[in-house]
Structures are given as C-alpha cells and as structure tokens.
C-alpha positions, 0 to 999 in steps of 0.5 A: 510456514510461509507460502508465498512472499511478495515484494514491491519498491516504489519512488516516493516522488511519484506520487508527490504532486497528488492532491486529495482532490484527485481521489476521482483519478486514483479511487481504482487504486486506492479506497476512500479509506486508505486515501483519507489516512494517506491525507489525514496529517498535512506532510508525508501524504506522498510517502503514505500513498506510496506505501500503500500502492507497494504494499498493494503490488506485493499482496498481489505477487503474493496472493498470484495476482500477478497481472491481475491489477485489482488493487482494490481486492488489497485493503491496508489500514493501520493499528493504533501502534502504526503497524500496517495490516493487509485484509487478507487473513493468514497474511503478515505485511510490512512497509518501509519508507527511506528517503525516496524509495518506500518498500513492502513485504507481504507474507502469505502463511 
C-alpha cells in the first residue's frame, strides 16, 4: 500500500557547469559518496547530479519534509545493476533522464 508519493523534475543544464572541485559549495545537498558517484565517469556528471538532486527533492515530498531542505537526510546509492536506492526503509525510487531533464519518483509504502 502506498502512503505517499513524491515527484520532482529538474533541468540537467543547471548542473552542467559544476566541477568536481566544487564539492565544498554543494556539500549541504550531496554527500561525498553521491558526489564521487556523479563524477566517477568522464561524462554524464550533470545528468547524475540532476537525477540525485531530483530524487532527494522527491524523497522530501514523499516523507513530508517539504519546506525543510535537509538534503543530507536522504542518501541515494546505486545497486550493481545501476538501479537507484534510497536510504529510507519502506521506499521505492526511480530516476529517469531525457535529453535536458531529470525526473525522480519516490514511493513511501
């Protein structure tokens, strides 16, 4: 049974100018593990950052944290298959990218 749903969509372009060295400016949004994951490859870092950001926003909505921007309360990791995973019990998450946009859905069950 689904208790809450959170959805967020964001432009990937907003993350295109970020550099790996900029972590100190983003460490209130992304933890070190998420940052390293985003920059692990030489391409698609903006896509990965946007997807993680959208997932955290969706999680805040699903868990009733809108208005409270505690991004670090939510950690997005990835299974060996590449599927995203949220650090909260009884939750499901999906992240998708399409050209210029990243979208995430979080279900709290």
